[in-house]
N, C-alpha and C positions, 0 to 999 in steps of 0.2 A: 679382376677387371670384368665388368658386366659386358657380355657379348652384345653386338648389335642385333636388333630384331627388325624384321620387316613388318610394317604396320599397314593394314588394309582398312581404310575408312569408308563408310557409306553415309550418305545423307538421306534424310527421311523420304524425300519424294523423288530423288533422281532416278531410282531404278523401278519406280512403280509401274510405268508403262511396259518395261521390259519383262517384268515377272508375271503379268496377268495370265498369260497363256501357260507359263510354266507352273504357276500356282494351281491352276485347274488340274493339270496333269498330275502334279504332286499329290494333291489331296484326294483325287479320285483313286489313285493307286493305294492310298492308305485305307480307304473305306470300302474296299471291294468285298472280300469274303472272309472277314475276321482275321485274326492273327495267324501267320504261317508258323510252322514248326521252326524252332530256333536253329540257325545255322552254326557250324562249329567256329569257335573263336581261337586265336592263337593260344597255345598251351605250353609254351616254354621256349626251347632253343632250336626249333625247327628251322632248317635252311633249305631253300628250294634247290632241288636237284643235287643236294650234297655239296654245293659250291661253297667255298670259304669266302664269305662276304665280310668286309670290314664294316662293323656296325658301330653306331654311336647314338647318343641320346638326342632326341628332337622333341620340340614342344609346339603345340598349337593352343592358343588361348582365346576364349570368347569372354568379352566383358559386357555383361548385361546392364542395361539402364536400371538405376536404383534411385527412384525419386526420394527426396527428403521426406522425413516423417512417415515413411512406409517401411514395412519389413521386406527383406529380400524376396524376390520371386524364385524360391528354391526349385519350384516345379520346372522352370526353364532348363535347369541342369539335366533333368530327366529327358526332356524333349531333345536337347542337343545330343545326349549320349545315345538315345534310342534311334533317332532319325538321321543324325549326321555322322556320328562316330562308329556306330555298329556296322554300317555297310562298309566303311573303310577297313575295319578290323577283319571282317569276313573276306573281303577281296584280297587283302594283302597278308593274310594269316601265315603264308609260307615264308615270308621275308621279314616278319616282325619277331624279334626275340622275346622281349618282355614289354609290358605296357601298363599304364595305370591312369586313373582319373584323380583329379584333385579339385575339391570344392572349397570355396572360401567367400566370405562377405564381410569386409571390414571397411569402415569409413576412412579410406586412404586413397592413394592414387590408383590402386588397382580395383578397389571397390568389390563388386560382386563378379567374381571371375571363375569360370569353369575351364580347367586345363586338361588336355590330353597329352600325355608324355609317352614316347615309345622309343624302343631301342632297335634301330634298323640301319641298313646301308643307305648311302646318300641318294641313290636313284629311287629307292622306295619312299624316302622322305619327300623327295621332289614330287613324285606322283601323288602322294597323299595330300600334300599341301594344295596341289593343283585341283584335285578332286573336291576338296573341301571348299575352295574358293568358288568353284563352278556350281556347287550345290544350290538349287533354288531356295532351300530352306534359309540359307544365310541372307539372301536378298530379301526374302519374305519377312524375316525377323527385324532386319534393319529398316525396311519400309514401314513396319508397324511401330517403330520407335522402341523396340525391346532390346536392341543390341547397340552399344556405343562403339565398340572396337572389336576387330578380329585381328589377332597378331600371330605371326609365324616366325620361327627362328630363321635367322639369316643363313641361307645354305652355303654362303661363302666363308662362314666363320670356322674357326678351329673347333671341332666338336669334342665332346667328352666321350671317350671311347671305353673307359672303365665301367664295368657293370654297376659298381657302387658309387659312381661319381655324383649322382644326384640324391643320394641318401644323406641323412643328417650327419655332418662331419663330427659331431660330438659323440657319435656312437662308435663302438669298437669296429675294427676293420672287418671282422667276421660278420657282424650284423649288417654293416653297410653293403657287403656283397650279397648277402642272403635276402635282405629285406625286399628288393624288387620283385622276387618271386612270390613273397607273401602278399604284398599289396596288389599284385596283378590278380591273384586268386580272389581277393576281397572285391576288387573292381569288377571282375567277371561275375561274381556272385550277385553283386548289386545290380548289374545290368540284366542278369537272368531274372532277378526278382521283378524288375520292370516288366519283362515279358510274361512271367507267370501271373502277375497281378492283373494283367490286362483283361483276363476273363471276368474279373469282378467289376469292371468299369465299362460303361456303354461306349462303343467305338465312336470316333468323331465323325461328324458330317462334313460336307465341303464348305467349311467356313473357318476363318481364323479363330473366332471366338470359341467354336466347338473344339478345335484342336488344343487350345490353351486350357479349356475346361477339362478335357480328357487327361492331360498330364498333371493338372492340379489335383484331380481326384486320384490319379495313380500315386502321386506324392503323399497324399493323406493315407492311402492304404499301406504304403511301404513304411511310413512313419509308425503306423499301428503295429506292424510286424516287428519293427525295431524295439518299440516300447514294451510290447508284451512278451516277446520271445527271445530277444537278444541275450538276456542274462544266461539262459541255458544253451541256446543254439550256438552263440558266438563266444561269450566270455568263459563259460564253464568248459567248453570243449577246447578252447585255446589253452586254458589252464591245465586241462588233462594232458594235452600234447606235451607239456613241459613237466609232466610227472607231479602235478599239484604242488610244485615248489612255491614258496612265498616270493613275493616281489615287493619292491619299494615303491610307494606312491609318494613322490616328493612334493606334490602340491595338490590342492583340491581340484578335482576333475569332475566335470559334468558328464556322466555316462548316459 
């Protein structure tokens, strides 16, 4: 049975007056003195003060507007990850076990959706959802017509407490339990690529258009890295980790 979700809707102009001052503060902080050194992200099963916290899977989703006859605005995923999710990860790194991103764009009810999934106690999930809702970036993107919906898991639902509960059920039980650690590492690497690539892109000025152009250029740079270096850096070394053993490709894949 599909759990209930809490949906937060924004209209294009209803928050515009509210966010003008916040927008100036937000963008001025971004354009100050270049990119700071990256802060540490969650790295596994750390628990604050050694306390035994009962953790479960929680999810926040951003559904971006996707006009007909246009390609998805993939660069918006980078904007959300870097400016909205990374501060959450840093602030709550001691109570998040594992986490990951998921990106997709299909012409269906979900459309272009960027998801942040994390394994934490209920109180941490509550604080993360509240922090994301209050972030002026959400209001800014909604007012600009770039976001259709922001959805958060219902905190009253019965959560999935098994580490492998959100893995693909067709996988072996061993893989279901181990895979969250793998995809967290991949997500952290992708987030760090955004940070490291920032030196190749001019920092944004205090305008919405400049901020979007900044992440559009970052997206192009990271796509270049994937195209030119992924075969060796990612696929070869993943294969090496498994002792260069053969694997079955059951269907044509676009790498």
